[in-house]
C-alpha positions as CSV (number, residue, x, y, z in Angstrom):
1,X,0.0,0.0,0.0
2,X,1.5,3.4,-1.0
3,X,2.1,5.9,1.7
4,X,0.0,9.0,1.8
5,X,1.6,12.2,0.6
6,X,2.1,15.2,2.9
7,X,-0.7,17.1,1.2
8,X,-3.1,14.2,1.6
9,X,-2.3,13.9,5.3
10,X,-2.8,17.6,5.8
11,X,-6.1,17.4,3.9
12,X,-7.4,14.5,6.0
13,X,-6.4,16.2,9.2
14,X,-8.1,19.4,8.2
15,X,-11.2,17.5,7.3
16,X,-11.3,15.8,10.6
17,X,-10.7,19.1,12.5
18,X,-13.5,20.8,10.5
19,X,-15.8,17.9,11.1
20,X,-15.2,18.0,14.9
21,X,-15.7,21.8,15.0
22,X,-18.9,21.5,12.9
23,X,-20.4,18.9,15.1
24,X,-19.5,20.9,18.2
25,X,-21.4,23.8,16.7
26,X,-24.6,21.7,16.4
27,X,-25.8,22.3,19.9
28,X,-28.2,25.1,19.1
29,X,-29.4,23.6,15.8
30,X,-32.7,22.1,14.8
31,X,-32.8,18.4,13.9
32,X,-33.1,19.3,10.2
33,X,-30.1,21.6,10.4
34,X,-28.0,18.9,12.1
35,X,-29.0,16.4,9.4
36,X,-27.9,18.9,6.7
37,X,-24.5,19.5,8.3
38,X,-23.9,15.8,9.0
39,X,-25.0,14.9,5.4
40,X,-22.7,17.5,4.0
41,X,-19.8,16.2,6.1
42,X,-20.4,12.5,5.2
43,X,-20.9,13.5,1.5
44,X,-17.6,15.4,1.4
45,X,-15.7,12.5,2.9
46,X,-17.4,10.1,0.5
47,X,-16.9,12.3,-2.5
48,X,-13.2,12.7,-1.7
49,X,-12.7,9.0,-1.2
50,X,-14.5,8.0,-4.4
51,X,-12.6,10.5,-6.5
52,X,-9.1,9.7,-5.0
53,X,-8.9,12.8,-2.9
54,X,-10.2,15.3,-5.5
55,X,-11.3,18.6,-4.1
56,X,-14.1,18.7,-6.7
57,X,-15.3,15.3,-5.5
58,X,-15.4,16.5,-1.9
59,X,-17.3,19.7,-2.8
60,X,-19.7,17.7,-5.0
61,X,-20.2,15.1,-2.3
62,X,-20.8,17.8,0.3
63,X,-23.5,19.4,-1.9
64,X,-25.3,16.2,-2.5
65,X,-25.0,15.0,1.1
66,X,-26.2,18.3,2.4
67,X,-29.3,18.2,0.2
68,X,-30.1,14.6,1.2
69,X,-29.5,15.4,4.9
70,X,-31.8,18.4,4.6
71,X,-34.6,16.4,3.0
72,X,-34.5,13.4,5.4
73,X,-36.5,14.9,8.2
74,X,-39.3,16.3,6.0
75,X,-40.9,12.9,5.4
76,X,-41.6,12.5,9.2
77,X,-43.9,15.6,9.4
């Protein structure tokens, strides 16, 4: 298995730090807002993984995940 490059490690560390900060900020959010943020975070990680660390993949995944997370709670009302 090839070793991760320095930029890949920095990117992963930044993503983890951003995820932790985002989840900590969820305390005053509604359930739908939390679902949107969590969906965006999961989508960003998934998009990045599926595209081999591509920034465009992470951004696209975040957008799709955010929309899906936002729509999840609407069906329960």
